[in-house]
KOLZA-625781 format. One record per residue: x, y, z of N, C-alpha, C in turn. Coordinates in pm, whole numbers, plus 50000, padded with zeros to 5 digits. Each point is the difference from the previous one (the first is absolute). Layout:
BEGIN
XYZXYZXYZ...
! end
This chain:
BEGIN
500914986049998499135016250005500735012150003499745011049938500585009449989499075012450034500525009850057499495007650039500305014549878498945006049943500005007949863499105013350048500735008549951499455017350036498764996949914498605012650049498914996749915500245005249853501025011349998500055002549884500484991049881500604990950047500984992249916499174983649985499084998750086498964988250013499804995249855499085008649952499524990249851501154997549904501075006549988501194995449935500494989550034500245000850140500274986550044499284986749975498845002550035499084988949975500054995249850500005010249920499994998249824501464991050008500935003050025501104993249962499844983850086499755000550115499794985050068499204994849936498715003849945499184987649919500454998349889501055008049941500894996949879500634988550027500704997050093500954990150008499774988650133498525001850006499744990450119498484997149970499764984249990498484995549986499105007750113499175008449966498935004550124498675000549966499214991250104498664997349955498905013150052500615005850149499395011649998500595007650112499575015550015500695006850066499074997350144500545001650099498965004050153500645012350054499125011150010500245014650056499595000050142500115008550059499595001250134499145011949960498824999050071498965010949972499665005650165500585012349985499695008750128499135005950045499624996050142498735001950057500085003550166499345007350044500195002350124499634991750094500074999350115499904988150087498224995649989499375011749985498424997750005499574992449872500874999649897499704992249869499695013549882500205010450062499545012049870501285003849932499865002449889501525003449904500205010650080501534998549974501095008650061500255006949899500595014550032500515012349886500904994349889500974987350038500954997149919499044988149875498984994550012499234993749927499745005449849500015014750000499305005149882501524998649891501315002850094501084998049891500444981949971499814993550093499874984449955499054997649879498845002950022499224999949874500415006549858500305010250009500685007549872500994989349960501034994950067500844986749961499384990249934499074995850088499384986449965499445003049842499055010650012499435003949875500905003849880501335003950031501114999249872500494989349970500124988850093500564989549993498814992349896498624999850065499114990949924499965003549860500095015149984500055002649852501054993149890501185005950081501124992949891500484986850041499354993650097500694984950005498584990750053498875000549904499024992449994500234983350025501054997349941500284986250030500524996250131500465008650084500174997250123499445004850132498594995450052499245000950106500715008250098499505011850044500395002550118498735000450115500684995850104498864998350135500515011050123498255000050036500555009550157499874990750099500805002450120499974992250085499945006450135499235002850072499705007950126501624999650097500475013550000501575000450058499715004050124498904999850090499725006650133500794990450102500845009150069500614992850128501254993849956500604996749862501104993449961501305006950049499745015250043501545005450044499834997050145499114996850065500154997250136500364984850016499554991649944500354985049979501475002049968500605009249899501034998449945501065004650144499615012450033500875003550134499934989850098499054992550057499874988850059500824989049959500414997349902500934992549941501415001849987500125013249989501485005450013500144997350160499175002150081500355000350148500404985550050498914991849964500044983750000501624996749940500285003349912501084996249961501445008350045499615006950078501135009550092500895007649930499315007749911500715008749935500285017350074501105002249989500075014450053499225010949985499855005950061499065015949974500515005749887501284999649984500105006949857499254996149866500404986150022499584991049885498595001649970499195000050147498484997850004499325015549943501005009450004499505013549925500545000849844500134990049953500854999349854498324997249919499545012749936498604998149950500104990449878501224997049904500144990249903499704987950065500684996950099499744985350057498684995850059499385013350059498484997050055498864997449888500555006049860499315000349902500084985149929501164995950015500484982949946499154993150079499934998450133499634991950081498455001449971499405014250018498304999049954499884995149879500765002749894499634993249881500174983350000500404996350054500564984750049498444993450066499605010950097498844995350071498785002549928499905010449894498864997149925499824989649917501404997349925499974988949917499744986150053500364996650142499764989150069498734998150027499145013550026498754998850027498994996249884500535007749880499394999549897499964984049950501064993349992499954987249978499364990250075500175002250148498914994150089498724998950004499655013449941498184998149939499754993649933501045000549871499334991349921500374987149984500494988750125500024991249973498274994550045
! end
């Protein structure tokens, strides 16, 4: 897994699907704890709409990302990572993405 800046994500994914077989893309759906859309959802929707227009051959699915950052921080604590490592946003994002993908795959069984 890699952490990619938002501005580079589309190009990164285009290159990735060009060299690896990809059945679908799972993307976190930002929501508030009460289930209402978060302010970031509009930006994610813009990305998803762009992807669907340019790459309709590879479906992209939303998956609820609520609490994944909390779970990622807990996993870091459980692993005994030092405070500085736990403040690394890229590492938190990688762990959160892993949690989203694992939960998504588990929900499909």
